[in-house]
Each structure stands twice: as C-alpha cells, then as structure tokens.
N, C-alpha and C positions, 0 to 999 in steps of 0.2 A: 341397885344398877348403878352403873359405873359412864359420866360423862367420858368423850373423848377428850384426850387430850390436843392439841394443836393451837396454831396449825402451826405446823411444823414446814420446813422447805430442803430436801435433796440437793446437797449445795454440786454435786459432780457435772452437770449439764454447767456451772455458773462459774468455775476454778480458770484463769488465765493469767496474761503474762502481766493484763495492766491493772493496776490502783483502781478498786478495792479489793478485788478479786484476784490477785493476788497472794493473798493471807491468811489461816485462818481469821483470824481477827479481824481485816479487814473484811472479807464476808459478813462475820456475824457482826459488824455495825450495821451495812448494809443492809443485813436482813431485817433486824433489829426496829431499823427504821424503816421498814414494808409491813413489819406487825405482828411479825414471825414469831412465834415462842419458842423454837427447838431446831435446831440443825440436825440433818442423818449429815454423820463425814464420810466420807470416801479416804479408802486408807494403803489407795496404790502410790500413790506423789509425799516421801518424806517429807517433802518444805510443803506444803499444809499440815503433815500428820505424821510421826514417828512413831510407825507403828511400833519397830522395836524397842526403838525408847519408851514408850506405852508400856509395855510389857514388862519390862521389867525396873520399870519408875515408878514407883506411887505419888512421888512427887513431881511429877512431868504432869500426870494425869489429874491433880488436884490444881496445878495452874492453868490449864486448859480449859476444868471448870470452871476454877474462879475468874479467869477470862471471859467463860459465855456467861455465866452469872451476872456480873460484870457491866453485862451490854442487857441481862435480864430474862436470857438464853438458857434451853437446857441442853446438851446433846439427846435425839431422842437413839439413836442407834448408831452404832460404826457400821460403815460397806466392805467385803469385801467383793462385791462383783467380780469385779476385772480375776481378782486370786481364785476365785468360785470355778471361775471362768476355767481358769488354768489346770483343773487342777485333773481333768476329763476334757482332751481334744482329741478327736477323732483328725489321720492326717490329713486327712482332705483340707483341714481348717490349719496345719501348724502354720503355715509360714506368715494367714493373715493377723492368726491368734499371737504371733511371738513378740506384735508390738505391746504385746501388758505384759509382760515381766521384764526383767530388770534384765538391763542388758548383757549379763556375764552369764545368762544363760538360756539363752535367745539361740534358736538354730541346732540348741540339743532338749528334744522333747524330753527322754527320762529324766536330766538337770531341773528340764522347766516343771514336772512335775512334784520334784519332792521341794523344788521352791514353792509354789505354789503350795505342798502341803503346810511347809513351815510357813510361810503367813500365816493361815488358817490357825493354827497353833498358837501364832502371837497375837492373835485378836479374840481369842478366848479370855488370854491373860490379861490381853490391854481392856476389856470390854467388863473384865469384874473390877477392876482397877478403877475405870469410869464409872462404879455403880450403876450396872444397866442390865436391864431383860432379858432385851431379845438384839435379832445381829442380820444384817440384812446381807443378802449373798446369792450367788448362781448355784447351778449344781454343777456346770459342765455337761458335757455333749456327748457317749461315744454312738448311740444307735440315731442320733439325728438325720444321720445322711439316708437311712432307710427309712422314714417317717410313710413316704409313697408306699404301696406294696408292690412297685412293680422295678425291676423285675422280681419274682416273688419273694418274699426272704425266707432262708434258710429256716427251717423250724430249728427251733432254742436260739436261737441269734438275739432277738430282745430279749429272754432273759440271760444269756449269759453276759451283755449288755449294762444290764441290773445289776446282775450279781458282783461284778467290776466294781461298780461304778459304789454299791456299797459297802465294797471291802477296802473302798478308798474313803470313805467318809466317815464310816463306822468311828475310828481312832477321833477321827474330827470331831465330831459327836457326843462322844465321851470325855473329851476336853471340855466341853463345853457347859456338859452337864455337871462338868467338876465344876466351870464357875458357876453355875447357876445362872447361867444365858442360853435362853431360847435362841434355836437357829431358823429364821424363814427365810425360804426360797423362794425364788421369788417366781413366779410361772410363767415360762417365756419360750416363745419362739425361736428354735437355736437350742436350747436345754432337753436333755434328756425328763428333766421335770418341766412339763410346759402344760399339764390340761388336771385335772381330779384325777383320770386316770393314771395317769403317767405316775404324781405323787404318790394315789398308791401300791401300787408295784414297786417303786423305791421303801415306803414307808413299811412294806412286807419281809421286804429286803435288807431293810435292817433292824426289822426282830420289831416292830411299831417303838420306835427307840422314843422315847418322851421330849428329847430336847427336836425332834426331827418335826418344824412346823413349816405353814405358807406365810412369804409375802403377801398379801391379794391387793392386785393391782385389775383394775378391770379392762384398763385398755386392750391389755392382751386379749380377753374372753372377747371384746367388742371384733374384734378383726380377724377369729376365728370362730365366732358365730354360735359363742357360747354363754349357756344362758346364766351369766355374773351375777344374778339375783339369786336362783335356785340356789349355785353356789357357796354360796355366804351360810344358809339352812344346812347344809350337806355338814360344811368344811369346819362351820366356824369357830370349835374347839380347839382348830388346828389354826386358827390364824392368828397371827404374833406380829409382823407389822404391815401399814396398812400403806401403798403410796396411790394419793389420789391423782391421775391421771386422764384426763381425758381422750377419746377418742370420736372417727366414726367410721362408717363402711357404709359405699355406695355401689354397691353393683353396676354393672352396664349390659351393656351386649356386647362389649369384647376381654371383660376378663369380672375377677371372682376373688376368691379368696387368696388366690395363689398370688395375683398381684403382673402377675404377664411381664415380669422385669423390670417394671419400671420404674423409673422417682419416684423419692416420696410423696411427693406433691403431687403424682399422678396418677399413685396406688386407690383402689376404690377405699379398701381401709389405710389410714392413715391415723397419725396421732397428731390431737389438734390440743392447744390450750383448753384453760378449762373451762366451761361453759359454750366452747367454740364449737363439741360435739355430742354426740348422742347419748350419753352415760347419765344414767338417771340417780346421780347423787342424794338426793331427795330420801329415795326410797334406801337407796346407800345406807346412809347414814342411821336411817330408821332400822333395818336391820342389824349395824353395828353395835345402837344402841341396848336391840331388845334382848342380844347375845350378849350382854357386857364386857364388848370388847374392851382391853383395861388398856391398849397402849395409844400413839400415837398416829393422829392422822397428818401425816408428809405428802407436798407437793413434789410428786416427778415433773420438771417440765421438759417438755418435748415436744414438739411443733413444727411441720414444716412451712410455715405460712407468720407466724405471729413470732416478733423480736422477742428475743428471751426476759429484757428486761421486761416490757412488756408485760411478761407473762406470769412475773416473780409478780409483781407489784399487784393486777390481779387475782394472782394464786389466794394470796394471805387473808382478802376479806371474803374473799368466796368461800372459802374451809371456814372460815370460825364462822359464815351468817348456815352452815351446814350441821355444825356440831351440836347434838341435842343436849341438852342442860337436862338430863333425866329429874323426874320425882323422888324424892325423898320417902313419899307416899300416896295411898292409892287415888285416881285423881271424883270420887267416889264416898272416899273415907266421911265427909263431911255427915251425912245419910248411915252410918254404917247404926245397928244398935247392937246387943250385948242380949245372948236369949242363952238360960243354962238346958239340960238336956230333956227335962222335962217340957219345956219350954219349942225346944227341935219338935219333937214328937207329938208334940199337939200341933205345932203347926203340918206336918206329915201328915198328920191326920192316924195312926199310932193308935191304938188302942191297948190303952193299959190294961 
C-alpha cells in the first residue's frame, strides 16, 4: 500500500502582482513556510513558469526543481487548465474564453485552438523534463451548452461532439504517453468531461487511451449531487491527480443545483475552504489509501467567504492530518500462525 504524498497546493489562485505572490520562488517560499511539501504549477503565465523554455531546456527545468528543493518542495504536477479549456470552445463562449489565450490569437478561434494544442504538446515535454508522472488540465467543451435536453437534442449531437473532442485530444494524449506522463482531466461543470459517464464517453472515443485519467475533485461532485465516494470505488484506477477542495450544497425553496443565476455567496451549492464545507475527507483519504493512490493531495483553494491566505494557512495542516500513513503489515500479523497443507485439511475436517 502507498501513503499519499502531501500536502501540496495549487498556485493558480494565489499568483498575483505583489510579493511574495509575483514569482514562482516567492510563492514557493510562502508555501513552504505554511508547511506545504509540493506545488502544482500553472503554466499560462510565462512570468511564473515559462512553458516554452521548460519544454526545450533541461537546464531551465533543473533550475526550477533545484529552487523548489531549496525550499523543501517538489513540483506535484504542471497545470494547463486554461489551455486545455481552449482546445474546444463552443462559439457561445468565444468572447469570455478569449482572455485565457495569448493576445496574438484572441478573436481568431481557429488560431486559438491551434495555440492551445501547441501549449499542451509543450506541457507533455516540460512534464517529462520536470520528472513528473501526472498532468492536470481541463477537457474543453463543445456540447456543454446542450447539457439540459430542452429543446430536444438532435440525435447524434453529443456523439459528434465527443468524436471531435477525441480527435483533438488523441495526438496530445499520445504525446503525453511518449513522455511517460498521465493526463488528469478535472471533471468540472462547464467542461464536456464533468462526471463519470461523460468521462466514460470520452474514454470510449479515445479508444481507452492509457494516459486518459482523472483529476479527482469532490467539490464539483457535491455541487452536482454525485456520490463522490462511490466515484472512487468505480474510477480509482483512472484517478491520477487529487484536488482537496471543500464545498457545500444547501438547497432551499427558491433554488437547487442550477443556482438561479445567483452569485457564488448566494448559491445553494458553493465552494468553501477546507473544513468549512460538507465533504467527508476522512472517508476520501481512506478510500485513496485503500486503492493505493500514488500521487499528491493538493489544496485547491476557492471560497466565496474566507480570505485565501487564511484558507492556505489552514489547508496544509488539514491535509497533513488526513493523510494516512499506511501500514507495512496487517494489524493481526502478531497472531499469525503457519500451517502445513495437512494441518489445513485437518482444520477443515477433511478426511484423508
């Protein structure tokens, strides 16, 4: 059995314009001071992590790893959430998602898709140079605007969407395979891969690709009222990354899962800092240990009430206290007794 690695922290929500949040080293120093052992690194800002250079230069990656090690840290995974999102964008979201792309390709969906593809291919090479085994991303979405079947969906619409999504992702998954890195898709509302069955649709469309995995984040399942513990029982072999994020769902007489266009603070389902929501993390960490999850437990902080720095400070000890150091032997080994085959047969009452 394996002990989960951690605590780690996803840096995307903390990167900013003021020290220590304006550089990777500043963020590393800050994260280490809070007790974190790993950092999940976003790659959409070259000022924080230069993805192009990381893909091309072993020296750059060695310097990053050395800097992190100097603070007692490791990189847990690289993240291409924003670039992965842009690999498949429904035209209804063109304007809103354009801000995720490089300025040169904004306003040009075809060029933006190609840029996203190139970014993901760079991420495969960079992950290998960083000696990582998993990668965190989004799938993008073509069918999401048709999630609710009204008006009635034309026959074949969803199948066509997933066939196209697979066509775009297959060569990227192959590149990650060549790099020896698993891709963990964060199953997230707004993405075509947002629950177990949509992941299975995609997995079928990419021919069961061995590198197509899952970034497990229970908060998204709380908000869609999916059984996040049974999910681990079903999909544990495909879980490659783990975001430790809390959430709560408190429906009332006015709104439920859909949220009534309310702001985050007023929604029935909303993200919370660790320990402030409803997620049963003791059960999750137990199942992860049971199924030998070999990766990192990484805080993703999102909360509509609490300050991020308080959330981060509370997150490290919260995760550390939930990580189960697995046993090297069975608890009842002290009473173990050997027996020959003849003795076994005698114990069973089998007549010679």
